[in-house]
C-alpha positions in Angstrom: 2.0 38.9 -37.2 3.7 42.5 -35.9 1.4 44.7 -34.0 2.1 48.3 -32.9 2.4 48.8 -29.5 3.1 52.4 -29.4 2.5 54.7 -32.3 5.0 56.8 -33.9 3.1 59.7 -32.0 3.9 58.4 -28.6 0.1 56.8 -28.3 -0.3 53.2 -26.7 -2.5 50.8 -28.1 -5.1 50.2 -25.4 -6.6 47.2 -26.9 -5.4 44.5 -24.8 -4.3 41.8 -25.2 -2.3 42.9 -28.2 -3.2 39.2 -30.2 -6.1 37.9 -30.1 -5.4 34.5 -29.3 -3.5 35.3 -25.8 -7.3 36.1 -24.8 -7.8 34.8 -21.1 -3.7 34.8 -20.6 -2.8 36.5 -17.7 0.0 39.6 -18.1 2.5 36.6 -16.1 2.0 34.2 -19.0 4.3 35.7 -21.5 8.1 36.5 -21.5 9.1 39.5 -23.4 12.4 40.8 -24.7 13.0 44.1 -26.1 15.7 45.2 -27.6 17.1 48.8 -27.4 20.0 50.5 -29.3 21.1 53.3 -31.7 18.8 53.7 -35.0 19.8 51.3 -38.0 22.1 49.3 -35.6 20.2 46.1 -36.4 18.0 45.7 -33.4 15.0 44.5 -36.0 17.6 42.0 -37.6 18.8 40.4 -34.7 15.0 39.7 -33.2 14.3 38.0 -36.4 17.4 36.1 -36.6 17.0 35.1 -32.9 13.4 34.4 -32.5 11.9 34.1 -35.8 9.8 37.7 -35.4 8.8 39.3 -38.6 9.8 42.7 -38.0 10.6 45.0 -41.1 14.5 45.7 -41.6 16.3 47.7 -43.8 17.1 46.7 -47.5 20.5 46.1 -48.4 22.5 49.4 -49.6 20.1 51.4 -47.9 21.3 55.1 -46.1 22.9 53.7 -43.0 20.7 54.5 -39.6 17.7 54.9 -41.7 14.7 54.2 -39.5 12.4 51.1 -39.7 11.1 50.8 -36.9 8.9 53.9 -35.6 7.3 53.8 -31.7 7.5 50.3 -30.3 5.8 47.2 -32.2 5.5 43.7 -31.1 5.7 40.0 -32.8 5.7 36.5 -31.3 8.6 34.1 -31.3 8.2 31.5 -34.0 9.2 28.5 -31.7 7.1 30.0 -28.2 4.2 31.5 -28.5 4.6 32.3 -24.8 7.3 35.0 -25.9 6.9 38.1 -27.0 9.5 40.6 -28.6 9.2 44.6 -28.6 10.9 46.2 -31.9 11.7 49.9 -30.2 12.4 53.2 -32.4 16.1 53.6 -32.3 17.1 56.1 -29.4 19.0 58.1 -31.5 16.5 58.7 -34.6 17.7 61.6 -37.0 13.5 62.2 -37.4 13.2 62.9 -33.5 15.9 66.5 -32.6 15.5 68.5 -29.5 14.3 68.1 -26.1 11.1 66.3 -27.2 13.4 63.5 -29.2 15.3 62.9 -26.1 11.5 62.8 -24.0 10.1 60.5 -26.8 13.2 58.1 -26.6 12.9 57.8 -23.0 9.7 57.2 -22.5 10.1 54.4 -25.0 12.8 53.0 -23.5 10.9 53.2 -20.0 8.0 51.5 -22.0 10.0 48.5 -22.9 11.9 48.4 -19.6 8.8 48.0 -17.4 
């Protein structure tokens, strides 16, 4: 089940835990993996292939570099419910231009790396 962690507008989902079945687990119980990179570079596809997550991916033949992830979304690995993956919006999103776009990308990278 994919859960929005940071919205496209930059709002953090304050409902913790993000997954109901994690109630009672401490933050240190989870291992988190996140992938950062250019828009359309295959971040979601890589996570789905390696971890069995269910992130949305671009359809074959769609415009190269088209955004499928907005903000940050999370899903758990198929083989381990203690492994969570963050799928992060592409750092060079065409929809976000200029200084604000760079700031948003930097904030997402900081969140994913924390």
